[in-house]
C-alpha positions in Angstrom: 72.9 118.1 99.0 72.8 117.9 102.8 69.8 120.2 103.0 67.9 118.4 100.2 68.4 114.9 101.8 67.3 116.3 105.2 64.1 117.7 103.7 63.3 114.6 101.7 63.9 112.1 104.5 62.5 114.0 107.5 59.6 115.9 105.9 56.4 116.0 107.9 58.1 115.4 111.3 57.6 118.6 113.3 60.5 118.0 115.7 62.9 117.3 112.9 61.6 120.3 110.9 62.6 122.5 113.8 66.0 120.8 114.1 66.7 121.2 110.4 66.8 125.0 110.8 69.2 124.8 113.6 72.3 127.1 113.2 75.5 125.1 113.1 78.4 125.8 115.4 81.6 123.9 114.4 84.4 123.6 116.9 87.9 122.2 116.0 91.4 122.6 117.4 92.2 125.0 114.5 90.2 127.3 112.3 89.9 126.4 108.7 92.3 129.3 107.9 95.8 129.6 109.1 96.3 133.3 110.2 99.7 134.9 110.1 101.4 138.3 110.2 103.0 139.3 107.0 106.2 141.5 106.7 104.0 144.7 106.9 102.4 143.5 110.1 99.0 142.7 108.5 97.1 139.6 109.3 96.8 137.2 106.3 94.5 134.2 106.1 95.7 131.1 104.2 92.9 128.5 103.6 93.6 125.1 105.2 91.5 123.2 102.8 90.7 119.5 103.4 87.6 117.4 103.3 86.1 118.5 106.5 86.2 122.2 105.5 84.8 121.3 102.0 82.0 119.3 103.4 80.9 121.7 106.2 81.2 124.9 104.1 77.8 124.5 102.3 76.1 123.4 105.5 77.3 126.5 107.3 76.3 128.8 104.5 72.9 127.3 104.2 72.1 127.2 107.9 74.2 130.1 109.1 76.7 129.5 111.8 80.2 130.0 113.2 83.5 128.0 113.2 85.5 128.2 116.4 89.1 127.3 116.8 92.6 128.4 117.4 93.9 130.7 114.6 97.4 129.4 114.6 99.0 132.4 116.3 99.8 133.3 119.9 99.7 136.6 121.8 97.1 139.4 121.8 94.7 138.6 119.0 92.5 141.8 119.1 94.0 143.1 115.9 93.1 139.7 114.3 89.3 140.5 114.5 89.3 142.4 111.2 91.0 139.5 109.4 88.5 137.1 110.9 85.5 139.2 109.9 86.8 139.6 106.3 87.5 135.8 106.0 84.1 135.1 107.4 82.4 137.4 104.8 84.2 135.6 102.0 83.4 132.1 103.4 79.7 132.9 104.1 79.8 132.2 107.8 81.6 133.6 110.9 84.9 132.8 112.6 85.7 133.1 116.2 89.2 132.6 117.6 90.3 131.0 120.8 93.3 132.7 122.3 96.0 130.4 123.7 99.4 131.1 125.3 102.6 129.4 124.2 102.5 127.3 127.5 99.0 126.2 126.9 99.8 125.2 123.3 102.8 123.2 124.6 100.9 121.3 127.4 97.5 121.0 125.7 98.5 120.3 122.1 102.1 119.0 122.1 101.6 117.5 125.6 98.3 115.9 126.4 97.0 115.6 122.8 100.1 114.4 121.1 102.2 112.8 123.8 99.3 111.0 125.5 96.1 110.7 123.4 97.7 110.3 120.0 100.0 107.3 120.9 97.5 105.8 123.3 94.6 105.8 120.9 96.9 104.3 118.2 97.9 101.4 120.5 101.3 102.7 121.3 101.0 103.3 125.0 104.8 102.7 125.5 105.3 106.1 123.9 103.0 108.0 126.2 104.2 110.6 128.6 101.6 110.7 131.4 102.7 114.1 132.8 99.9 115.4 135.2 100.5 119.0 134.2 99.4 118.1 130.7 96.0 116.9 131.9 95.4 120.1 134.0 96.3 122.3 131.0 94.2 120.2 128.7 91.1 120.8 130.9 91.9 124.5 131.1 92.2 124.9 127.4 88.9 123.0 126.8 87.4 125.4 129.4 88.6 128.3 127.2 87.0 126.8 124.1 83.7 126.3 126.0 83.8 130.0 127.1 84.1 131.1 123.4 81.4 128.7 122.4 79.1 130.1 125.1 79.7 133.7 123.8 79.1 132.8 120.2 76.2 130.3 120.4 72.5 130.9 120.6 69.7 128.9 122.1 68.8 126.0 119.8 72.1 125.8 118.0 73.6 122.4 117.1 77.2 122.5 118.4 79.5 120.0 116.6 82.9 119.5 118.2 85.7 117.6 116.4 88.5 115.4 117.5 90.7 114.3 120.4 91.9 117.8 121.3 88.5 118.8 122.6 86.9 115.7 124.3 86.3 117.8 127.5 84.4 120.6 125.9 80.9 119.2 126.5 81.4 118.8 130.3 82.6 122.4 130.5 79.6 123.7 128.4 77.2 121.9 130.8 78.9 123.6 133.7 78.2 126.9 132.0 74.5 126.0 131.7 74.5 125.3 127.9 71.6 123.0 127.0 72.0 123.1 123.3 72.4 119.8 121.4 76.1 118.7 121.4 77.7 116.4 118.9 81.2 115.0 118.9 83.2 113.2 116.2 86.5 111.4 116.9 88.7 111.4 113.8 91.3 108.9 115.2 90.7 105.4 116.5 89.3 104.6 120.0 91.4 102.0 121.8 90.3 98.7 123.3 89.7 98.6 127.1 93.1 97.0 128.0 94.8 99.9 126.4 92.5 102.7 127.4 92.7 101.6 131.1 96.3 102.8 131.2 95.1 106.4 131.0 95.3 107.9 134.5 92.2 110.1 133.8 90.2 107.4 132.1 86.9 107.8 134.0 87.0 111.5 133.9 87.5 111.6 130.2 84.8 109.0 129.5 82.2 110.9 131.6 83.2 114.1 129.8 82.5 112.5 126.4 79.2 111.2 127.7 78.0 114.8 128.2 77.6 115.0 124.4 74.2 114.1 122.9 75.8 112.3 119.9 79.2 110.7 119.8 80.5 109.6 116.4 83.4 107.2 115.5 85.1 106.2 112.3 84.3 102.4 112.5 82.1 100.0 114.3 85.2 98.7 116.1 86.0 102.1 117.6 82.3 102.5 118.6 82.3 99.1 120.3 85.6 99.8 122.1 84.1 103.0 123.5 81.0 101.3 124.7 83.0 98.4 126.3 85.2 101.0 128.1 82.1 102.9 129.4 80.5 99.7 130.7 83.7 98.9 132.6 84.4 102.3 134.1 81.1 104.2 134.4 78.9 102.3 136.8 75.6 103.9 135.8 76.1 103.5 132.1 73.7 101.4 130.1 73.5 101.0 126.3 71.4 99.1 123.8 71.8 98.7 120.0 69.4 100.1 117.4 70.7 99.3 113.9 73.9 101.1 113.3 73.2 103.3 116.3 73.4 102.6 120.0 71.5 104.5 122.6 73.1 104.9 126.0 71.7 106.2 129.2 73.2 107.7 132.3 70.4 108.5 134.7 67.8 110.5 132.8 70.2 111.5 130.0 70.2 109.7 126.6 73.3 109.6 124.5 73.4 108.4 120.9 76.6 106.6 119.8 77.3 105.6 116.2 79.9 105.0 113.5 80.2 107.4 110.6 83.2 106.6 108.3 84.5 109.9 107.0 85.2 110.3 103.3 86.5 112.8 100.7 85.0 115.2 98.1 84.9 112.6 95.3 83.9 115.0 92.6 86.6 117.6 93.4 89.4 115.0 93.4 88.1 113.5 90.2 87.9 116.8 88.4 91.4 117.7 89.7 92.9 114.4 88.5 91.4 115.0 85.0 93.0 118.4 84.7 95.6 118.8 81.8 98.3 120.0 84.1 97.9 116.8 86.3 98.0 114.5 83.3 101.1 116.2 82.0 102.9 115.9 85.3 101.9 112.2 85.6 103.3 111.6 82.1 106.6 113.3 83.1 106.9 111.0 86.1 106.6 107.9 83.9 109.2 109.4 81.5 111.6 109.9 84.4 111.1 106.2 85.3 110.5 104.4 82.0 109.6 100.7 81.9 109.1 100.7 85.7 106.0 99.9 87.6 105.6 102.8 90.0 104.7 102.0 93.6 103.6 105.0 95.7 103.9 105.5 99.4 102.8 108.9 100.7 102.6 109.8 104.3 102.9 112.5 106.9 106.0 111.9 109.1 104.6 109.9 111.9 105.4 106.7 113.8 101.8 105.4 113.2 102.3 105.2 109.4 104.6 102.2 109.4 107.1 103.7 106.9 110.3 101.8 108.2 108.4 98.4 108.0 107.2 99.3 104.5 110.8 100.0 103.3 111.9 96.7 104.8 109.1 94.9 103.0 110.2 96.5 99.7 113.7 95.4 100.3 112.5 91.9 101.1 110.6 91.9 97.8 113.6 92.7 95.7 115.7 90.1 97.6 113.3 87.3 97.3 112.0 88.2 93.8 115.2 89.5 92.1 113.5 89.4 88.7 111.6 92.5 89.8 114.8 94.5 90.1 114.7 97.3 87.5 111.0 96.6 86.9 109.6 98.3 90.0 110.4 101.6 91.8 109.0 102.8 95.1 108.2 106.5 95.2 108.1 107.3 99.0 107.0 110.8 99.8 107.2 111.9 103.4 105.5 115.1 104.3 107.3 117.1 107.1 105.5 117.0 110.5 106.4 118.0 114.0 110.1 118.4 113.1 111.0 120.0 116.4 110.1 116.8 118.4 113.1 114.4 119.0 111.1 111.2 118.3 110.1 112.6 114.8 113.7 113.6 114.1 114.8 110.1 114.9 112.1 108.6 112.7 113.2 110.7 109.8 116.8 109.6 110.3 115.7 106.0 110.5 113.8 106.3 107.2 116.6 108.0 105.4 119.1 105.4 106.6 116.9 102.6 105.3 116.5 104.3 101.9 120.2 104.8 101.7 120.9 101.2 102.6 118.3 99.8 100.1 119.6 102.0 97.3 123.3 101.3 97.9 122.7 97.6 98.2 120.3 96.9 95.4 121.0 99.6 92.8 121.7 98.3 89.3 123.7 99.7 86.3 121.7 101.8 83.8 120.3 104.4 86.2 117.7 102.4 88.1 117.3 103.4 91.7 115.0 101.1 93.8 113.6 103.9 96.1 112.8 107.4 94.9 112.6 109.3 98.2 111.2 112.8 98.8 110.9 114.6 102.1 108.7 117.6 101.4 105.1 118.8 101.0 103.5 118.4 97.6 101.4 121.0 95.8 97.9 119.8 95.0 98.8 119.3 91.3 101.9 117.2 92.3 99.8 115.2 94.7 97.1 114.4 92.1 99.8 113.6 89.5 101.5 111.2 91.8 98.2 109.4 92.4 97.5 109.2 88.7 101.0 108.0 87.9 101.2 105.2 90.5 100.5 101.7 89.3 100.4 100.5 92.9 99.6 102.4 96.1 101.3 100.9 99.2 99.4 102.3 102.2 100.4 100.4 105.3 99.8 102.3 108.6 100.1 100.4 111.8 96.9 102.0 112.9 94.7 104.7 111.4 91.3 106.2 112.1 90.4 106.1 108.4 93.3 107.0 106.0 91.8 109.2 103.3 95.0 108.8 101.2 93.6 105.4 100.2 90.3 107.0 99.0 92.1 109.9 97.2 94.3 107.4 95.4 91.4 105.3 94.1 89.4 108.4 93.1 92.3 109.8 91.1 93.0 106.4 89.4 90.8 107.2 86.5 92.2 104.6 84.1 91.5 102.0 86.9 94.4 99.8 85.8 96.1 99.9 89.2 96.1 98.2 92.6 95.7 99.4 96.2 97.6 97.5 98.9 96.1 98.6 102.3 96.8 97.8 105.9 94.0 95.9 107.6 94.4 98.2 110.6 93.3 101.4 108.6 89.7 102.4 109.1 89.3 102.5 105.3 89.9 98.7 105.2 86.4 98.1 106.2 84.9 99.9 103.2 87.6 98.9 100.7 88.2 95.2 101.7 86.5 93.8 98.5 88.8 95.7 96.2 92.2 96.2 98.0 94.9 93.7 98.8 94.8 93.8 102.6 98.0 93.2 104.6 99.3 93.1 108.1 101.9 95.9 108.0 104.0 94.0 110.7 104.3 90.9 108.4 107.2 92.1 106.2 107.2 89.0 103.9 103.4 89.1 103.5 103.6 92.8 102.4 106.3 91.9 99.9 104.2 89.0 98.6 101.3 91.4 98.2 103.4 93.7 96.1 104.4 90.7 93.9 100.7 89.8 93.6 99.8 93.4 92.6 102.6 93.5 90.0 101.5 90.2 88.4 97.7 90.9 88.6 95.9 90.7 85.3 94.6 94.0 84.0 90.9 92.9 84.0 91.2 92.0 87.8 92.9 95.3 88.5 90.1 97.2 86.8 87.3 95.2 88.5 88.8 95.7 91.9 89.5 99.4 91.4 86.1 100.1 89.9 84.4 98.4 92.9 86.3 100.7 95.3 85.7 103.9 93.3 82.0 103.2 93.1 81.9 102.8 96.9 83.8 106.0 97.5 81.6 108.0 95.0 78.4 106.8 96.7 79.8 107.5 100.2 81.5 110.8 99.8 82.2 113.4 102.6 78.9 115.1 102.0 77.0 111.9 102.8 79.1 111.6 105.9 78.0 115.1 107.1 74.4 114.2 106.2 74.5 110.9 108.1 75.9 112.5 111.2 73.3 115.4 111.2 70.5 112.9 110.5 71.6 110.7 113.4 71.3 113.7 115.7 67.7 114.5 114.8 66.1 111.2 113.6 63.3 109.9 115.7 63.6 106.3 114.5 67.1 105.0 114.9 66.2 101.4 114.2 66.0 102.2 110.5 69.3 104.0 110.4 71.5 102.4 107.7 74.6 100.4 108.4 77.9 102.0 107.3 79.3 100.8 104.0 81.7 97.8 104.2 82.7 95.1 106.6 83.1 95.4 110.4 86.9 95.7 111.0 86.7 92.6 113.1 85.8 90.7 109.9 88.5 92.2 107.7 91.2 89.7 108.7 88.9 86.8 108.1 87.8 88.2 104.7 91.5 88.6 103.9 92.3 85.0 104.8 89.4 83.6 102.7 90.0 85.8 99.6 
């Protein structure tokens, strides 16, 4: 699909014709396979899956290319080469591993990436640990990635780097003399200037990002935040808008900046949701909870997901609307994550204490339990069945780059007689505002009221809203996301580049208030 659209839209432009044949080098923190030693001491490769891998796989196969990242193991990785080669042959493109020590993983990944950038970019700067050592090791690890990219890349390659772990890669590549076209996509939000300014290495990080030729963000808000920060901190930065895209200049260099909302493989999720095993499992869930409207919350264990506030809102719902007792059940699934970090252990304890309090306080005779809580990973069949079974999805992150769970839920809701309640601070709110019930996750009573509204919503309105969202997701799937990013890198006329689907996030709250 990507190749066809590129040929159709850029045909006849000699510069773009050359670009279209560029080999693609994809760089991410981790490879799309998790490599591990089995009991016999043989390296095994477990596919990571996910939308990014699904979307980029056909592009890499068609163009040829290499995926570079950490394989998920430490130590001497020479014996891993055979497993990498075999996995690459099966996938249709090459893999190249970045070797990291345990100390580097701690300081670069657990330290700078997840104790500084993750909370800071999610507007939680009070949780940041600005340890200088973390920054030094972050730079060193990004230097290691750049060295592997240099060995694996060829002149004329398009090098596409992903996410907050690798923001410094471009500046290291330029030091090594790499003049290939460099693209970067940030999968998490980019903060407003007043928050970004707290980062001790703010100007260095901005200038490193500005060594890329194309910088992509999830939403227009993230894009504007970045440009505002650059104008404040980089004295020679200039930017002008051209449609969706902005073109910035530093000296003689030109940098393209745009928003490219990521999506999912709509067809794959739809086909999965229609499978007999999924339909059977969804039916079993309803049999376990008969005569109950099922409300689904499903999140990775993380403080950005707003799970404690969501539980408090559900408790408030049952307190202020007691007629809903025994008529609604919250299925809250929490997927384990970073279990060795004290803050995450405390978060899990807080969640479980809230669940216990709600269930002990509001439980009714006859077997009804208000909150059905599970702390585990779900198989794909289970995940799709939970999506299909849920009458209401309650997705209320405090801040999220996109939140693909919202899009997965809508896609799998093939009967369309269901409701999405979505935080206005999720990137997906921009695209789904005209179908979802948007809420401020900090407003406990408003979230409770939204659940009540969803419960009482007439079937025809449910279907109209859900159909609107599913159509938008189908027309803007992950393959279109890849295509839009690659076209932005090579297009000669950016003024005609289309606006992303949906409302600017700044308008979401206003839209919510009016509707």
